[in-house]
C-alpha positions, 0 to 999 in steps of 0.5 A: 756349112753355108755360113752357119755357125753349127755350135751357135745353131745347136745352142739356139735350138736347145733354147728354143726347144726348152721354151717350146716344151715349157709352153706346151707344159703350161697350156693345160694349167693356163686353160684350167686356171685362167679360162681365156675363153671368158676374157675379152680378146686383146686389142691389136696394139696389145698383140703387137706389144706381146709379139715385140716383147716375146720375139724381139726382146727375148730373142735379143736377150738369148743371143746376148746371153749366149754370146756373153756365155761364150766369151766370159764363161758361165760364172760371169753370166750367172752373176747377172741374175744377182743384179735383178733385185737391186735393179728392181729396188732402184727402179722402184725408188726412182720411177715410183718414188718408193722409199728404201729401207736400211735393210734394202741398202744393206742387202744391195751392199751385200749383193755387190760385195758378193758379186765382187768376190765371186768375180775375182775383183775383191779377192784376186785369184793367184795365177798358176805358174 
């Protein structure tokens, strides 16, 4: 149908509608708690940055997420979320010179072992005959 991948279009439509509905649900809460009419208007540079992050980066992340989901499966793509805490810890240590505690090292090691176990690299699965 005119070069469009119907399945990808449906998936992206679901993601778009999920984000739109979430935004519409949060507007009353944001108006109540933040009172944006009391804040100064953002600069054009700030608006450009938010637009770039919101459209370009989030759009790229969604496309990448659904491509990985289609190629590697739900288990593999869900494992990526477990990498967020170790990534934040390492970035804090490298960029902000934060010190790492023993508990953080142990936690990162446990996350790594868990990822390896779920991924099948630590305990390879037996193939069905």
